[in-house]
C-alpha positions as CSV (number, residue, x, y, z in Angstrom):
1,M,84.6,-1.4,30.4
2,S,84.1,-0.5,26.7
3,R,85.8,2.5,25.2
4,Y,82.3,4.0,24.7
5,A,81.4,3.5,28.4
6,A,84.8,5.0,29.5
7,A,84.3,8.1,27.3
8,R,80.5,8.6,27.9
9,F,79.7,12.0,29.2
10,Y,76.7,12.5,31.5
11,T,74.9,15.8,31.7
12,L,74.5,17.2,35.2
13,P,72.5,20.2,36.5
14,E,74.3,22.9,38.4
15,S,72.0,22.3,41.4
16,L,69.3,19.8,42.3
17,D,67.1,22.8,42.9
18,D,67.2,23.4,39.1
19,L,65.2,20.1,38.6
20,V,61.6,21.4,38.4
21,G,60.1,18.8,36.2
22,P,56.6,17.3,36.6
23,T,55.5,15.4,39.7
24,S,52.2,14.1,38.4
25,G,50.4,13.2,35.2
26,T,51.9,11.5,32.2
27,V,55.1,12.4,30.4
28,I,56.2,11.6,26.9
29,L,60.0,12.0,26.5
30,P,61.4,13.4,23.3
31,R,63.1,11.0,20.8
32,H,66.6,12.2,21.6
33,I,66.1,10.8,25.2
34,D,63.7,7.9,24.6
35,W,64.0,6.5,21.0
36,G,62.1,3.3,21.7
37,P,58.5,2.6,21.0
38,H,56.1,5.4,22.0
39,Y,55.7,5.3,25.7
40,E,53.8,7.4,28.2
41,Y,55.3,7.5,31.7
42,D,52.6,7.7,34.4
43,L,54.2,9.5,37.4
44,A,51.7,7.9,39.7
45,D,53.4,4.5,38.9
46,E,56.7,4.0,40.7
47,A,58.0,1.7,38.1
48,D,57.3,4.3,35.4
49,V,59.1,7.0,37.5
50,L,62.2,4.8,37.9
51,L,62.3,3.9,34.2
52,M,61.8,7.5,33.1
53,Y,64.4,8.9,35.5
54,E,66.9,6.3,34.4
55,R,66.4,7.2,30.8
56,V,66.6,10.9,31.3
57,I,69.8,10.6,33.4
58,R,71.5,8.3,30.9
59,E,70.5,10.2,27.7
60,A,70.0,13.9,28.6
61,Q,71.9,16.1,26.2
62,S,71.7,19.3,28.1
63,P,70.8,20.6,31.6
64,D,67.6,21.8,29.9
65,D,66.6,18.2,29.4
66,L,67.2,17.5,33.1
67,R,65.2,20.6,34.2
68,A,62.3,19.7,32.0
69,Y,61.8,16.0,33.0
70,L,63.4,15.5,36.5
71,N,62.0,16.8,39.8
72,A,64.5,17.2,42.7
73,D,62.1,15.8,45.3
74,L,61.2,12.7,43.2
75,L,64.9,12.2,42.4
76,R,65.9,12.3,46.1
77,R,63.0,9.9,46.9
78,H,63.9,7.4,44.2
79,W,67.7,7.7,43.8
80,M,68.6,4.5,45.7
81,H,66.3,2.5,43.5
82,L,67.6,3.7,40.1
83,F,69.6,1.3,37.9
84,L,72.3,3.6,36.5
85,P,75.7,3.1,34.9
86,V,78.4,3.3,37.6
87,R,80.0,6.4,35.9
88,A,76.6,8.2,35.9
89,C,75.9,7.3,39.5
90,T,79.4,8.4,40.5
91,A,79.2,11.7,38.6
92,W,75.8,12.6,40.2
93,Q,76.9,11.6,43.8
94,T,80.2,13.4,43.4
95,R,78.4,16.7,42.5
96,F,75.5,16.0,44.9
97,P,76.8,14.2,48.0
98,E,73.3,14.2,49.5
99,L,72.5,11.4,47.0
100,T,75.2,9.2,48.4
101,P,73.8,6.4,50.5
102,R,74.4,6.7,54.2
103,V,76.0,3.8,56.0
104,A,74.2,2.8,59.2
105,A,76.4,3.0,62.2
106,A,77.1,-0.4,63.9
């Protein structure tokens, strides 16, 4: 693991209920979260939702960023399909155990 990855801080909300971002339409993320080419995320397109949520979780600088762009219901629905750094995933699942995958009983 690089020193950057080991020191990287991920912003977390106090509660998943704080996440009241959009559930439909298109979203354009601010440059401090998504500095690539201009891109509109269509929330009706699952691939766009996944990509947008991954970027917001990785790059949010404050809980306000999370509140503005993430929605708790969409996050719960798509959590298992997000491609996130291990440290980010661990931080979120430690704070919000409901996001931790359930192991099927044998």
